[in-house]
C-alpha positions, 0 to 999 in steps of 0.5 A: 597774083602769082601763077602758083597761087592762082592755080592753088585757088582754082583747084577743087580737091576732095579728100576721102577714104581717110583711115589710120593704119595701126600696123605691127611687124611683120606687115606689108601693104602695096599700091599697084598701078591702077588700071581699073576705075575708082569710085569717089565719095559720091559713088561717081566713077572716075578715071585713075588720073582723077586721083592721088594718094597720100600717107604719113608716118605718125609713129614708128619706122618702115620701108618704102619701095617705089616703082622706078627707084632701085633701093627701098627708102627708109621712113621714120615718124613725120615722113610724108609722101604723095602718090599720083598717076598710078605709081606702084609702091610697097610699104612694109616693116622690112624689105624682106616682108612680102606684102599681102594686102593692097591699100584698098583692101586695108581701107575696106577693113577699117573699123570706123577709120582705124585698121589693125593689121600685122603680126603683133611685133613693133608698132607703126602708125600710118595715116592714109587717104585719097584725093579726087580732083574735079575736071577743072583742076586736072590740068593745073594739077598735072602741071605741078604734080609729079608721080611721086613726092617724098617729104622727109621729117628733117627737111626744114621747109616742111615744118608747117606740113608736119604740124598739119600731119600731127593735127590730122593724126590727132583729129582721126584719133579723137573721133569727136563730133565733126572730126571727119569734116576737119580731117578732110579739110586738113587733108586738102591743106596737106596736099597744097603744103606738100606741093608747095614744099616740093616746088620750093625744093626743086625750082630748077627745071629745064622745061615745063610750066614750073620752069616758065614760072621761075624764068624771070621773063616768062614768069613776068608774062605768066604773072601778068596773065594770072593777075588779070585773065580778062585783059585782052592779051596779045602776043605783043602785050605779053612780050612787052610784059616779059621785056622781050621782042615778039618773036623771041618771046613767042618762040621761048614760050612755045619751047617751055610750055608746048603751046602758044601764048594765046593758047595758054591764055584761052586755056586758063580762061576756061579753067577759071570759067569752069570754076565760076560755072560751078558756083551756080549763082552767076549768069553766063554773061557774067562768067564770060565777062569775068574771063575776058569775053564780051558776049556769052556766044563768043565765050560758049564757042571758045569754051566748047573748043577747049573743054569739048562741051558748051557750058550747059552741057558741061554742067549737066555732065558734072551733075 
């Protein structure tokens, strides 16, 4: 299994707050850097790092201003963007329009899942929503997700993404029985498609997890780990998978990923274990053996060192 696919399989994503904004000029909406706590669908308070936001234009045109980008970006039908890590943006019909509401205030105005807003001029339709991630998903997602991703409609590699956008917009417009469930699933698919398109468009990086994945030697070692996380890996066996000497491999791995090879192996085992623990139908010893530990005691010790709680405490905290 390649590492990116393994990360996608390990993610647990929940879409919520889906709504369709029917805006007419003049109109303006802002998403400010979130310092306050947010509330997920269950009513559980979550930190800002638990969240991402997305928006897609299904009709019309508008302008997007992003914190850290000097000039406003023109958007047209089919464009999609993903926002994370509290990045501030403004979305409006014209760069001269002053935004008067936040996305949260817009969502609170929804009648069903539709919001009407603006001055009655040129129409624009935007599908918006938020995504929350459980604790087991946070580290993998931070390895893949920058603070802002923009996918333009004319990018050839985003055809599948645009099909999902149209299906999501149609599902929200239909309001048929089960539409909310289907829309949530489509939003989850959209998130993975945006990440996949982003990865395909920018494979070259100097450092970091993606750089290691696309490096022929480091990528071979990472693929070996993700293909069989329960293998009793050593620095020597991973260096052999990479086709490098032990010392050169260890130094290169630490330089790219900021941790030793065995630290990475242990951390990823715990990511997989958190996913398995949430299934509730597995005994602790079975989870331990699935991720390379022969006893539940040695597994629990490693789990507490990485996660900060033993498996039982972790499940109670999650509940």
